[in-house]
N, C-alpha and C positions, 0 to 999 in steps of 0.2 A: 504494500500500500504506500502511495506517495502523493505528494501535492507540491505544486509550484505556487509561490506567493511572491508578491512584490512587483508585479508587472513584467514587461518585456525587458530583456537584457540590453544593457548599453555596451558600447564598444570599450569604454573605460569606466572605472568606478567614479561616480559622481559624489564627491565628498565636500562638505562645508569647509571653509578655510580654517576654522578652528580645529577641526578634526585632522586636516592635513598638517597643520602646524604641530599638533600634539604628536602625531605619528612620526614626523620628521625629527622632533626633539628626542623621542624615545629611541628611534633608530640610531641616532648618533651615540647615545649612551650605551645601548645594548651591543651594537657592533663593536664599539670601542672597548668593550669589556672582554671580548673573546681573544684568547692568546693562541698562537700557532701550536703550542705544545699541548693543547687540550685542557689547559687550566683557565681560570676566569679571574679577572680583576673584580673581585666581589664588592669592593668598596664603591665602584662605579654603579653596579646594580643597586646597591643599598641606597644610593642617592635618589633613585626613582622608585624605591619601595615605600610608598606613602602608607603608613600604618593607620589603622582605624582603632581608636581607643576602646578596648573592651572592658567589661567588668568580669569578676571572677566568682564562680559559684561551684562549690564542692571541688575546688582545685582545677576547674576547667574554665578557660577564658570564654566569656559569652558577650553578646551585644543584643540588647532587646529582651523581651519577655513574652511568654504566651499565656500569662495568668488570666487574661481577659477572654480567652476562647471558651465558648459555651460547652464544648465537648473536647475530649482528648484529640489534639490535632495530629495530622500526619507528620512523619519525620522525613526530611530531605537531607541526606548526607551528601554534601557538595565538595567536589575536588576541583579547586580553581586552577586556572591556567597560571602561567608564569607571571612575572612582574608586570603589572597592569596588563596591557594587551600586546605589547610589541617586543618584549625581550624574548630571549631564546625559550622555545616552548617545551623542549623535552626535559622538563624539570630542572632546568639550569638556573632559573631565576625565582625569586621569592614568591610563594603562593599567598593567597588571601590579601592582596593589596586593596587599595581603596576602590578601584573600579570593579573588581570581582565582588567585594563586599557590597558595593552599591547595587550590583545586579542581584545578589542574594537578598538584599533588603527589599528590592522591588518585587521579587517573587514572594517573599514572606508577607509583604503588604497587600498582595492580591489574593492570597489563598490562606486558609486556616492551616498553616503548617509551621513547624519549627525547622529552621534551616541551620544546619551545622556545617561550617566551612572548615575543612581540614588543613592544618599546617604540616605538610609532609617534608621529609628531608630531600635535599636537592643534589643533582649532579652539577659539576663533575666530582665534588667532594664525596658524594654518596651515589654510587652507580646502582644500576639494576641489581637486586630487586628492592632496594631500600624504600621507594615510595609505595610499592605494592604491600610490603610488610607493614609499613606505617598505616596504610589504609585498612588492612585486615585487623590490626591492633585496635583501631578506633571502632570498628564494627563490633569487636569482642567487648570493648568497654561499653558501648551503647547497649549491648545485649543485656547487661546487668544494671545499667544506669540510664534510665530514660530521661533525657533533658526536658525540663519544663513539662513533665507529665505527658510527653508525646506518646502516641499510640505506636508501639514498636511493631505491631502486626501489619502496619500500613506504611512501610518504609520505601522510599525511592532513592536510588543511587544516581547522582548527577555529576557531570564533569564537563568542563569546556577545554578545548584544545588538548594539552597534555593531560589534563584531568579527565577528559573523555576517554582516553586510552586507559587510564587507571581504573575508571569506573567499569569499563568493559571487562578488564581482566579480573577485578575483584568479584564481579557478579558471576563470572565463569567459575571461580574458585569457591564461591560462597557455599554451594551445595555439598562440597567435600568437607566442610567443617561442621562442628556441632554447635548450633545456636539454640537456646531455649526459648527466647522471646522474639527475637528479631526476624521478620519475614519481609523479603524484598518483593514488592508488587509491580515495580516498573523501573526502567533505566532511561536516563536522559543523557544522551551523548551529543554535545554541542560542538560541532566541527572537530571531532576527535582527531588527534595528531597521530595518524598511522603512516606507514611508509614501506619502502622496499628498495631493492637494488636497482631495478630499472626505472627509467624516467617515464612518467605517465604523460598523456597528452595534455592534461590540465597543468602539470608542472612546467612543461615546455611553453605552452601557450600563454600562461599567466606569469611568466618570469618578468619581474619588474614591477608587479603590483605591490601595494603596501603589505607590510607585516612579514610575509613568508617569502624566503628566497632559497634557491638550491644550495648556495654556499652556507647559509645559516642552518638549514635543515641537516646538511651533511655533518656540520660541526656538532650539532646537538646530539644526533644519533651516535656519533663516534664517542662523545663524552659521556653518554648515558649507558650505552650497551656494554655488556661484559667484555673484558679485554680479549681481543682476538676474534670477536664475533663480527658478523656482517648484518646487513639490514634484512636478511632472511630470518633473523632471530624473531621468535613469536611475539616479543614485546613490540616490535615494529610492524611486522607483516603477519597479521592475525590469521590469515588464510593462505599463507605461503607454504613452501615445501617442508618447513620445519615446525609448522603449527600443530597444535593438539587437535584431536577429534572431539568436537563438542556436540555431535549428533545425539548422544545419549544424555547430555546435561539438561537439567531443568533450568530454563532461562526465561525470565519474565519478558513481557512486551517491552520493546525498546523503541524510542523515538530518536531519530538522528537528524540534526539540523545541518544543512550544507549551504554554501554560498557560491555563486557563479564566478566570483573573482578570488576564490580561495584556491591556490595551487594544489592543495591537498584533497580537493573535491573528488577526484577519481579514486583515490584510496578509500575515502569514506563510502563512495558508491560501491566499490568492490566489497567492502565490509558488509554493507547491507545485503548485497547479493549472496555473499557467503552465509550470512545468518539465515536467509530464506531457504537456501539449499539444504540447510541443516534443520529445517522445520521450525524455525523461530519466527515469532510474529514481529514484524518491523514496520514502522511508519517513517517515511522519509519526508522531510520538509525542506524544500529547495528555494532559496531566495536568489534569483538570477543576478541581482546587482549588489550582493553582499560581499564584503571583504572578510578575511579571516579576523575573528574577534569583533565583528560588527556590533554585537550585543553590549559591548563595553561603552558604546557611544549613544546615549539617549537621543542625540540630535538626529540620528539616522532613522528613517521610517521603518526599516526592517527590524529595528530594536523593539518598537511598539508591537509590530506583528508577532515577533518572537515571544514576547511576554504573554500575548493573547493565546497563541498556540500552546505554549507551555502550560498555562492555566487550564486550558481545556483538557490537555493530556493528564495532568495530575488529578483533576476532578473526575475523569473517566475511569480511573483505576480503582 
């Protein structure tokens, strides 16, 4: 199942000048932080890691409260992308920055849900499988500690960009673990950051658009993947020659958001096709004029459409 929203595709992304200026500034900082030896000038990334001041409850940092909900709300465990929307995506830059938190707050404001945004470890200091391990640890914690009295039997796993990759892998491994209370009823993959060894048509055709580039993607996967591995590794290529068989896994319905100006679109589409071949229920939402991480910019019309589609999916589960 799929849908196309946002009108006809343009020849180039139509972005307000403020969005272009923001993207340019973050591109300078993020690209300047990458070193040829695979390490990172972390202090440069930290300059653009705009923190949101949380409060602390039971040892866990939180922002906002669900005390006013008339019934136990759903739980959305969110794995954000890298620093804001433009730094390296394969877990190389700080998660849970202001833009991702703003998106999470917008979702929480539209639906009766508790949104938990996960602060996972980052590459290149912490390679695969560190963020996946952190994600599973937080799910185990939530299994025994429902935040703000959220309904653990109505949990959704969400993630954007690199977080979409994490959300997919965590859900695939969820059924192999013993959870007493937590039940996943849906997965939200927002422009998930998948890849592979070959260049896809969208990667070649969309080279030069904002956010994602071949050079940046290559650097990120090399810094995140295990030493000596290639992009056939299942962390990158979910349905590649080295991927696991998921045909027998119980996998909830997944919604995948894509953008016409996202070079990773073909990898996301392949992921959807692979899920369908394995008998999983998938809904694809494609915005022809959307760049990678479009949802981080409320000024873009696709951002509003995204929130509406997301709300409908969460309510339908």
